[in-house]
N, C-alpha and C positions, 0 to 999 in steps of 0.2 A: 507476523511471524514468527521472528525466527527463537528457536530451544537449544538453549546449547546448554551442555554441564561440563564440561571439562575442555581446559585448555588446550589439551592434547588436540580432540573430534576437533577440531576448529575451524584447520584448514585442509581437511576433510570436506566436513559439513558444508562448509560458503564455495569454495571452489569448488565440488562436485556436483554433490546435492542439486546446491542449487544452482551455479551452472547450469546443467544439466536441466534441469525444471527451467529456468528461466531463456533456454535454448529452442527445444519439447513445445512452450505454450507463448514463444517467439511475444514475451516479456521482460522490463528491465527490475533489474529491483532498484524503491528508488533509496536511496541510506536514511536521507529527510525523516522519509513515511514507515522505518523499517527498528522496530524494538530487538528486545531479549529480555526473558520472562527466565529467572532463573527456578530452581524444581528441588525440593531437597533438603534438610536440613541438613549434611553436610559438604551443601554447596559453594566451594570456594567464591562466587561471583564477583570472575575476571570480565574486565574489561572489551569490549568487545564492537571490532573496528569496520567499516565497508569503505570499498575506495567508491568514486567519486567517479561523471564520464573525465571529469579536470585531470584525475588523478589525485588529486588531494585523500586524505586518508580518514574517515567522519563515525566517533565513536557515539555506536545509540544505545539509545534511552533507554536505560531502564524501567520496566511495567508490573502492578502487582495482580492486574488484572486489566485480561483486555476480551471484548466482544468480537466471533467470529460467527458469521451463520447467526444468528442470533440468538449464541447460548453465550452467557459472560464464563471465563474463566479466570480462577485467580491459582499464585504462586504455592496453594497452600492444595491446590486442588478439589476444592470447594465450591458447591453448590451454592452457599444460602441467597449469598444479591442477586443472582439471578429469579429464586422462588422467588424469592420478595419481587423484585421486578414482577414475573408474569403474577401472581396473586393480586397484585395493586390494578393491572390492564385488566383481567379480570370483573377486579370486584367495579370497579371505571362505568364495564358494559354490563355492571348485572344492577346497580345503581341510574342507570342510561334504560335502562328494560322499565324499572321499577314503574319509573317516574313518568313512562312514555304509553302503562297499559294501566288501562283502570281497573281493568278483572282480566283475569290469564288462568284458562284452562290446560286440563292434556295437554290436548290436542294442539296448541297454539304457546308451547312454553317449548315440550320436548322440543323444537323446534329452531326454535330463537336460543334454546341455551348450547344445543350440540355445535351448532353453526357458528355463536357469539363472543359465548363462556368458556365452551371443554378445549376450545382448540386450542385458547393460551395457557392452561394446563397441562400440554399433552405435547407439544409442538418438540420432539424429539428428547422425552423421557428417559432414551434407552443411555442416552450420554449422560444427563445430567440428575442424574435415578438420585432421591433426596435420601441424604446419610441420616438423617435423626430425627428423632420422635417431634420435635419440634414442625422441624419441617413439611411434614407429614399431615401434620394436623392442620399446620399454615395453608395445606393445598385443599385441604377435604374438610375444611372448615366454608369454604369457596362453596361449594357445593351445597354444604348444608343449608347454608344460607342460601341459595337460590331454590331447593326444595319446597321453601318455607312457602315463594312466592306462591303458588299454585295452593289455590285457596280454599279445595275440597278436601288438600290429603294438609291441608300446615296445620291442626293439631295433632297429629299423628307422629312417633320417634321418628330420628332420620333411617331405622334399618327399617320401618314397616311402608316409611315415603318415598323410599328406594324399591320398594317392592311394588307395592301401587304406580311410578312412574315407570316401571323393567330400564330402573339407571344402576349399572352396579356402580361401587363406589370407584372414584379415583384407585385408589393400593391397589385392588381388584386389576384393574385397567392399564394402570404401570405391568405387570407377574404381564399380562396376554401380552400388552407387546413386546416385550423382553423372549418371548418364549417364539410370538408370532418371526420379528428382527432373529433366531438364531436358526426356527426356519429357511430362510430366506437365504443363513449365509452358507447353510448347511447342501442349501441345491439351486447354490447357482446364480440366484434372482440379487443377490446382493456378491459382488465376488471383495472380498475381504484375503489379504495376503497370511489366514490364520495360521500359520505353520510356521512364522518367521519367531526362532525364542528371541525368549527376554534379555537382555546383557545381564540382568540384574537376579532374577528366580531363574536362570537357566532356563525355560516354559512355554512353550508354543500357546498359543491363543487359545485353541482348539486342538486335541490332541484326543484319539478316537480311544477309546476305554482297552483295558490292555487285558481287563477280567472275560474269562474264557467261559464263564457261565453261562445258561442260556436264557437267565432271564433278563428284563427290559426288551428295548428296541433293537435293532440294524446300526443306530446312527446315536447311540452311547459315546456319552464321550469323559477322556477322567477328570473330576471333584480335585481344582487347582485347593490348598490348603495356603490362604493367604491372609494374611495381616494387616490392623495397621488399620488405611485408607485401599490400599489394594481388598481388600472383603466385600468390599463395596462395586469391583471396578464391571461391568456390565460379560467380563467372561467368565467371575469368579461366583458370582450371586445368580446366574441363569441357568448354569447347569445342570446343578441339582435337580428341577422345577424340572429340565427338558428330558434331565433319560428318568423320568416317575411318567411320561406322558406312554403311550399301549404303541406299537408297530400304526397299528393301522393310521394312531393321527400324523404320525411321524412322515409315515412312507406316500402323504395324499399328495396325488398330481397336480394339485392349480394347490395355490395363496387360498383362493377362497375357500377351498374344499375342505383347506387345515382349519379356516377358522371352525368353518359350520362343522367338523370335529371334536376340534377343542372345546368350542360354546357345548354342546352335548359332553361331554368327557367331563366338564368344568361345571358339568349345571350345580352343582348340589359343594359347588368350591365355599370354605370355608369364610372365606374372606369377600365372598362377591356381596352383597349387603350388610355386611358385620365390617365395623369400624369402630375397635373402641378408641376416643378420646379425652389424649392427658388431661385437662377440664373443659 
């Protein structure tokens, strides 16, 4: 999948980046399998070409959405379709569990739900974090429906069912996944070129805070003021939450230690067991 924004950068992107990647990975691009996705409302939507091995020129097909590594991305940088697909998959598995087991207690339900249903709703959430309340409700309704399968708590309100089963809301778990990923980035577990400046906003992905006050911890980052779709991007939504954590938590020596410290710090988090559905 090739992402191009302007005609002036085609030669550089195609001849330099693609060629270097192809040489390094020892994989040649197949022009008939390559596509172009135009991003941005002001995109001129130029036609792009690649050269086949026989020397002929091939015009790349324009695509509106593509699936890469299990995540469907569209040209509006929205993930509603991906979320609906994942919700449908989770509901199908949930339906199979319901028809397979006549009775489900807490001990049987939790391993089944955590291993077969919830992974569909949590894979790569750092990337496709839902932006609309409709999508958030759609995801959370799967867990609400699932917890009703446990007869001993089926008559309780959703929040009380979650407490009885010790299951956090999926909304809370997405926030948790965000800060865990930023911990991995900050401590070098996941290597990203976070210092590269965006050509549009001229800001780095994560930049150390410029504040000289002693408040907060030693890993604080500058809070990005973003608008439109950018305000829901990972770097924009996670920084404020990350900066609110304690020094002891963010300086944990291992990922597991960080998770334990985070669980202790967020044990009374407002979203741990509470979620407000639109309907």
